[in-house]
N, C-alpha and C positions, 0 to 999 in steps of 0.2 A: 479716406480717399487721398489725403495729403501724404500719408505714409506710403501708400501704394505708388503714388507718383514719384516720390523720392526714391523708392526702390528701383523703379524703372529707369530713372535718370542715372542712378549709380550703375546699374547693369549695362546700360548703353555706353556710359563713359568707360567702363571696364572693357567692353568689347572694342571700342574705338582704340583704346590704349593697346590692347592685344594685337589688333590688326596693324596698327602703325609700327609696333615693335617687330612684328613678323615681316613687314615690308622692308624694314631697316636691317634685318638680319642678312648679312652678306658674308661670303667666305673671307677669312682672314688672308690678307696678302702680305708677302714679304716686305719688310721695311726697306731693304736694299735690293739691288738688282739681282736677278737670278744668277747663280754660279754654275757654270757648266764645265765640261772637260775640254773645252776648246776643240782642237782638231784631233784629239785622241779617240781612236776607235780600237777596241780590243780585237786582236787577231786570233786565228785558229790555233796559233802556238800557245796562247794562254789557256785555251781549252785543253790542249794536250797536257800541259803542266798540271792543271786541275785534276785531270783523270788519273795522273800518276799518284797524286796524293790520295785520291779516293780509293785507290787499289791497296793502300796500306791499311790493314784492318786494326786500327787503334781503338779496340773495343774496351771500354772500362767495365769493371765488375764491382758489384757490391762487396764481394769477398775478395780482398787483395790477394789471397792465396791462389785465386783462380785467374789472376791477370796474366795474360800473355805479354811479356815484356819485349819480345823481339820486335814487333811492329813499332813500339815507342822508341826503341833503340835506333830504328832506321830513320826516324822522322827528321832530326836535325841534319844528319849527313845528306839526306835527300834534299833538304832545303838548300844546302850549300851548292848542290848541283843545279837545282832549278832556278835559284835566285842568288847568284854569286855576288852581285854588287850589294845586295841588301845584307847578306850575311857577313860580307867583308867590311861594310861601313858601320853598321849598327852594333853597339855594344850589347853583348849577350850575357844575361844572368840566368842561371838555372834556379827555379823555385821548386823545392822538393825534388822528386826524382826526374819528372819530365815536364814541369811547368816552364814556360818560356817568357822571359821579360827582356825586352829590347829597348834601347834608347838610340834615337836618331838625333844627334846634337844639332841644335838650331843656331841661327846667327846671333840670337840674343837670349842668353840663358836666364836673364832676369824676368823675362815674360813668362807668364804661367804656362806650363806645358799642357799638351793635349794627350790623352790616353785613349788609344783604340784597343778594342778587345774582341776576342773570339774564343773558341775552344776547339781543340783538335781531337778530342775523344768522341766516340759515337756509342750508341746503344747496341746491344746484341741483336742478332737476326735469327737465332735459334727458334724453331717452332713456327717460322713464317714461310709461306709459300710464294716466293718471288717469281715473277715472269722471267726476269733476267738475273744472273748471279749478282748478289748484292755488293760484291767487292771487285767486279769486273769493269765497272764504269763504261758500259757499252752505250753507244748512241743509237737510238731508234726514234724515228718520227721527230727529229730535231730536239730530242730530250736526252739528257744524261741520266742514266738509271743507276743509282748506287746509294748505299747507306752513307749519310753525311752530306748529301748534295744540298739539302736545305737546313740541316742541323748538325754541325755548323761549319763544315769545312769550306762552304761557299764564302763565308766572311773571312776566314783565315787566308785562303788562297787569293781572294780578291784584294785584300790589304797587301799581301806580298807582291802581287802584280803592280799595284799602284806605287809601292815603294821602289820596285825595280825600274819601272818606267820613268819615274821622276828622277831617280839617281842617274839614269842614262841620259837625261836631259841636262844634267849638271845642276839640278835644283837643290837649293839649300833652304830648309824651312825657316821661317822667321823666328820660331820658338822651338824648343825641344818637342819632339814627337815620340811618345812611348807606345809600345805595343805589348800586350799581355795575352797569353793564351794558356788556358788551364788544360791539364791532362786528365782531370777527374770531375769535370763539371756535371756529367750525367749521373754521377753517384753522390753529388752534393758533398764532396770532400772539401778539405780546408785549404787547398792550394791557393785559391783566390784570396782567402783571409791572410795567408802567409805573404802573398805578393803585396797586399795592401799594407801589412805590417812592415815589410821591407821598405816600401815607399815612405811610410811615416818615419821609420828609423833614419832614413836619409833626407828627411825634411823636404820631400817632394810632394807637393799638393797640386794636382792637376787643376787647371782652370775649367776643364770639361772632360767628361768621359763618354765614349760612345761604344756600347756593347751591342750584341744581338738582342732580339726580343720581338718587337713588332716587325712589320714588313710593309712594302708597298702593296697593299691588299686590294684585290678585286672582290666583288660580291659582298660589300659591307652593307649593314642595315640602313633603314630609313629611306629606302628608295634611291640611294645614291648610285649613279651609273658610272662614275669615274673611279679610278683607283685612288686609294687614300693611304698615304704614308702614316702609319699608326706608330707614333713615337712614345714608347713607355717612359713615363715620368715617375713611376713608383712601381712597386710590386708587392703582392700580398705576402703576409707572413705564412709560416708553415710549421706545423707540429703534428705528430701522430699520437693519438690517444688509445689507450687500452681500456675497453669496457669489459668488466668481468662480472659474471653472475654465478652465484653458488646456490646449491640445494642439497637435499639428502642423497639424491641419486637413487639408482635401483634398476629394476628390470623394465625393459621397454613394454612389457605386457601390462604394466600398471602405471600409465602416465598421469600427470597432474598438471594443473594450469601453471604452476610456478616451478616446473622443471627448469633447470638452469638454461638450456637452449631456448625454450619459449620465452622465459623472462628476459633473456638477453636480447632476443629479436625485437620484443616489444620496446625495450629501452632504447635500442639503437634506432628504431624507426621513430620514436618520439624525439630523439636528439636531432636526427637528420631532417625531420620535417618541421622543426622549429629553430631555424638558424639565426633568429633575431630579426629585428625590424630592418627593412631596406633603407639605405640612405644614399642619396646622390651627392657625392662630394665634389669639390671644385674641379678636379681633373675630369671626372665623368661628365659633369655639367658642361664644361667647355668642349669636350669631345662631341657630346650630343648636339650642341649648338652648331659646331662646325659641320657635322654630318647633315643636320637639318637644313643648313644654309644652302646645301647643294641638292636637296630633295624637294618633294612636292610641298605646296604651300601649307597643307594641313600640318605637316611636321614643323614647319617654321612657326606656325601659329602656337603650337604647344611649347616647343623648346626655346623660343624667344621670350617666353613668359613663365620661366621656372618659378618666379615669385608667386605665381598662382597655381601652377600645375605640379610643383615638385613632389608633393605626397602621392599624387596619382601616377606620375611617371615612375616613382620608386616602386610602387606596387606592380605596375605593368612590366617593368624591367625584371623585377624579382620573379615573375612567373615564367620567364623564358629560360630555356636550357642554356643558351650561350650568354644571354644578358644578365641572368640572375647573379652569377659570380662577380659582376662589376659593382653590385650595390649591397652585397652582404657577405658575411663570413659563410663558408660552406663546410659541411661535414659529409665526407664520402666514405661509405662502408666498403672496405677493400679486402678484408680477410675475416673469416669465421673459423673458430676451432671448437670442437666438441669431443664426443666420444671417438675412440679409435676403433670401436666395434659397433656394428649396426644395431644390435639388440640391447644396448646398454644405455641407460639414462645417466650421463656423466654428472658427477657432483660439482663440476665446474665447467663453464663455457666462456669463451672470450672472443672479442671482436677488435679489429683495428679500424679506427676512424682516421682518415687522412684529412686534416683540417687546414684550410687556406683562410688566413685571417685578414679581414678587410683592413685597409689603411686607417680607418677611423676607430679601430679596436686594438686590443692587445692580445697576446697569447693567453695571459692570465684571465682576461675577460671571456675568451672563448672556452677555456677550461671550466671556469666557474659556471657558465651557462650549461655545459654538458653535465656537470655534477648536479646542478639543480634539477635538470630534466630527468636524470636517472633517479634521483631521490623521489621526484614526483611519481614516476612509474612504480618504484618500489612500494611507496605508500598506497597508491591506487590498487596495487596487486596484493596488498596485505603481506608484503615480503620485505619489510624494513630491514635494512642492514645487509640485504642479499646482493646489492649492486655496488660496485666501486668503479671509479673512473680516475685514471692517472696518465701522466705522460709515458708513452711507450719506451721500453728499454732501447737505448741507442737511437732514439728519435732525433731527426734534424729539428732544431729549435731556432726558428728565425722570427723575429718581430717583423712587422711590415716595414718596407724600406721607406726612408724619408721622401717626401714629395719634392722633386726638383722643379725649379721655376720653369714655366712654359710661356712666360710673357717678357723674357729679356733677350739680350743679344745672342746668347748661346743657342737658345731654341730657334731664334730667327735665322741663325746661321744654317741650322739644319734645314729649315724651311726654304731658304734660298738655294741650297744645294739640291733639294728635291725639285724645286721649280726649274732649275737649270737642266737637270738630267731627266726628269719626268715632268715635262711641262703640262702634260694632260692630267696630272694627279694633284690632289689636295694634300694637306698635312694637318694632323691634329694630335693632341696628347691623348694618352689612355693609361689605364692602370693594368699592368701585366698580371695575369692571374696565375701564371706559372713562375718558377724560380729561375734565377740566373746568377752568374758570378758578379753581375753589376752591383748587387746589393753590398758586396764586400767593400767596394770602393767608396761607399758613403762616409767612411771614417776619414778619408783624405780629400774628398771633393763634394761640394754641395750641388753640382750640376752633373748628374749621372743620368744618361739617356740610353734607350734601348731601341735600336732599329737595325734590322738586317735589310739593306737597301736594294732588295730584289723584288720583282713582281711575283707575288704568290697568289694563286687562285684558291678558291675554297677547297678544291680537290687536292692541291698540293699541301695545304695546311692540314688536311685530314690524314695525310700520309706521313707526317712527321712522327718518327718512332715506329711507324707501321710498315706494312708491306709495300713494295714497289715505290719507294721514295724516288723522286726525280726532280730535276730542274731543267727548264728549256735552255738551250745553248744561248739564245739571244738574251734571256733574262740574266744569266750569269755575266755576260759581257757588259750589260748595262750597269750591273752592280759594281763592276770594276771601275767603270766611268765615274760612278758616284764617289768612290774613294779617291780617285785621281783629283776630281774637282774639290773634294773636301780638304785634302792635304795641300793642294797647290795654292788655294786661296786663303790660307790661314792668316795671312797678313791683314785680312779683312775681318777677322774674328776679334771683336771688341770686348773681350773679357780677360 
């Protein structure tokens, strides 16, 4: 009886603690005053300049031989026409063929500079059925329809607008402001690495980097009804793996259980369905807490008490299509190769797995897991030695990006700018599951953040790289205001 009573007391005490912690969970507020764009309001002329850039089809290609260089050759001459003060004032350095690195000299060169980033290449549109021509930048229903509206000419053009506006006001930044834009971000080429190396060679170490990545997103989970500025503080690693199965081969009229294609499919399914245990790291934990603080009480009860519910939360998140990648490494089957003839059992079949490596793991660990699972399948099938796994030829090979702090003055500066330009929105860290050029800058800066400061709805996010990409006119204008606020108040950035 005494044991039961003690157990009840412990359970009641735990419940009280959980409820109290849930009641105390509140949205994080900026430590300083919100930073807005003052009286600046973007005009329709900014929209027209944006549309001109959208009409230049700077499409990057995996095969450099297929690259149409003419649009890239047009880019800087057009910038000189559209943003004459910016191109006349900022020092321009070309990185590789078409990468752009610019320096706006500040009043005090001894203060750590700030680096803003974007990219001006876009993905192809072949094979997509657009409602409006993808490079016409037509406006319908208050929206600009074009490839690059959200990924990522919006950031490029909005930064140019902010620079041009502030230069027109006679503004001189208190510290150097750098801008970098890659010409091959969409194909994961090394232009950003070369830019980072150039900065390192010139002993330039930014105090803070802000690239694309997250957005001021609507329709976020956990019952949150306000937009949330999702600021990437890390991003997952990336590698492609080749899984190869071998067998005797033969005629399709006499199949067996361990024909190379069947063995391959079983191995790939085993790997993809066993991606490792989920883990809620500190960035995801703090993201969930911030989201929950703005949602129903039941979510606050759970996410304010991760000391108790972390394993359960990890399993629940891991089961979701969108949330699973936040808490584990993922293996995605993207390509299969077998016989070139329909009635032949090939002696070899192979698959490509696109692997996104969680921040708490390494590429080697992800590879080792795939190897182990392939060996398990081979043994279970009585086909030992018939399966191999290795890094794919010409694969991108990136370890997860280092975690940038989200509890210091740099992150708070972003939060203050969000509060000033988007007073209805919250702000929280997150781990970016896709790749960006930002990771390259980790070698010269420890505060690397990822935010495209535009309102993105779930529908807009679903159209990135897809058909009928668009951005509302008013969303683009607010994004310009964010960059104006960000650059104009840099004297208040205490890093």
